[in-house]
N, C-alpha and C positions, 0 to 999 in steps of 0.2 A: 838650070833654067824654073825650078822653084825659086828659086831669089828674087828673079825678073818680076814672075808673077806677083808675088808677097809684095814686092814693093812697088806696084801698080796700084794691086790694089789696098795698101797703107796711102799711097798719093789719092786716088779716086775716095779714101774716105775722110780725108784732112780737108779735101774741097770741098766733099760736103758741109761738114762740120764749118768752115769758113764761112758758105754761103747761108746756110741756118741762122748762124747767130749775126748775119747783117754784114757779111763781106759782098753781098752781091749787091747793092744798092748804095748810095748815097742817097741820104736827108737835103733838100734845098736848104743853103743858109737865108737868113731872114732876109737878107739884102739880095740874095737871086730872088727870093718869094717876091719882092717887093716889085722887083727890076720888072719880071716877069707880067706883073698886075701893070708896071706901069705901061709895057708895052702893047697888052690888049686892053687895056683902059685908056690909053693917053691919058694917064694923069700927069698933074703936072708935082714939077719938084718938090715943092711944099708936101703936097698927096704924099708923093713917095714917100720923104723924109718921116711923115706921122705912120704912114703902115709901116716901114723900117723898125720903128719904136714900137710900136703893137707888135710884131714878128718877134723883136726879140727879146719880150716881154713871156710871149706866149712861149718860144722857145726853152726859157730859162724855169720858167711851171713844167713844163712836158719833162725836161730832165728831171725834176727834183718828183713827178710821178713815176718815172722810170725807173730811179731807185729807188723810192719809197715802196714800189710795186713787187721789187725786187724778181722778175718773173712770171709774175703774175696776169697773164694776160687780161682776164676777165677783169680784175682788179681796174687795171692801165682803161680799157675801155670804158670799164663805169665814169673813173674819173678824167678821161680826156674828153669826152664826150661834152660834156657841159662846158668845157676850156675852149673847145674849138668853136661853139655855139657863143659864146660871151666873146672871140678875138672875130669873127664873123660880123657881128652885131658893130664892136669898132671899128671895124673896117670901112663899114657900111655908111658910118658915120660923116668919115671922113668926103667920101663919095657923093657925086650928084644925083639926082635922080635916075638920068640915063647912065651913068655907070653903074649903079647899085643895081639896076635893072641886069644888067650886064653881067655882073658878078655871078649875081641867083642862076642865071641860067650857066654860065663856067661852074657854079657847086653841084647843079642839078646833074651837068653832062657828065661830071666826076664821079658824083653818085653812082652814077647809073653805069659809066667805067668798072668801077670799082666793085656791082653788085654782080656781073657778066664776067666776073674776074679780068678783067684787060689791064687793069692797074689805075693808077690816080695821075697821071701826068707829070712825076718826079715831085711829088710835095705839096703841091696845090695849096690852098689856102683852106683847106678845113679848120 
């Protein structure tokens, strides 16, 4: 009986550590993020291709920030904020005025969900 209880505790501990290290949710790929915008904002194929390039560049920079921060969440937040702002500006430059307005609304809705603890809808375009 002790061995069974110990095994259960060990498995629960492993599951908790795995989830805490990011095993509980996957980030959307740059291609998926662009396709999501294509669907929501009715982007042309050309716009989608340009936005995919923007998101790929952002992903590379974010990975290097994560590596350099070495787990320091405050350092990551302070470095990623300006990167997200820059990325959003680049994306908006590709959009029509109506699409840019809808994009701004999507960003505001996502921020509101994040502040309420609801999550960002799969990686969103922050």
